[in-house]
C-alpha positions in Angstrom: 27.4 39.1 -11.8 28.1 43.0 -12.3 31.7 43.9 -12.6 32.6 47.2 -10.7 35.5 49.0 -12.1 35.3 51.7 -9.5 36.5 49.5 -6.9 40.2 49.9 -7.8 39.7 53.5 -7.8 38.1 53.4 -4.3 40.7 51.1 -3.1 43.7 53.2 -4.0 41.7 56.1 -2.6 41.5 54.6 0.9 45.2 53.4 0.7 46.2 56.8 0.1 44.2 58.2 2.7 45.3 55.6 5.0 49.0 56.6 4.1 48.5 60.1 4.7 46.9 59.4 7.9 49.7 57.3 9.2 52.2 60.0 8.0 50.6 62.5 9.9 50.1 60.2 13.1 53.9 59.2 12.7 54.9 62.9 12.7 52.8 63.9 15.8 54.4 60.7 17.6 57.8 61.0 16.4 60.6 61.6 19.4 62.2 65.1 19.4 65.6 65.4 18.5 66.6 66.0 22.2 65.0 62.7 23.2 66.9 60.8 20.5 70.1 62.4 21.6 69.5 61.6 25.4 68.7 57.9 24.2 71.9 57.9 22.2 73.8 59.3 25.1 72.4 56.8 27.5 73.3 53.9 25.1 76.9 55.1 24.5 77.2 55.2 28.5 75.9 51.6 28.7 78.1 50.5 26.0 81.2 52.3 27.8 80.3 50.9 31.0 80.1 47.2 29.8 83.5 47.6 28.2 85.0 48.9 31.4 83.6 46.1 33.2 84.6 43.5 30.6 88.1 45.0 30.8 88.2 44.9 34.5 87.2 41.2 34.5 90.0 40.4 32.0 92.5 42.4 34.1 93.3 44.8 31.3 
């Protein structure tokens, strides 16, 4: 059986390439700040609506 010492180096090179590709893909697919702000605004509105509904149900 022959021992291949380059296996670890190839593994690290492949892992690094995969991480770089994942980071590049993540940067391309990341939502814009406008989309994040819009989603946060919608979530805050839903929470306010639920609090209002709960307060009405409890007769506050």
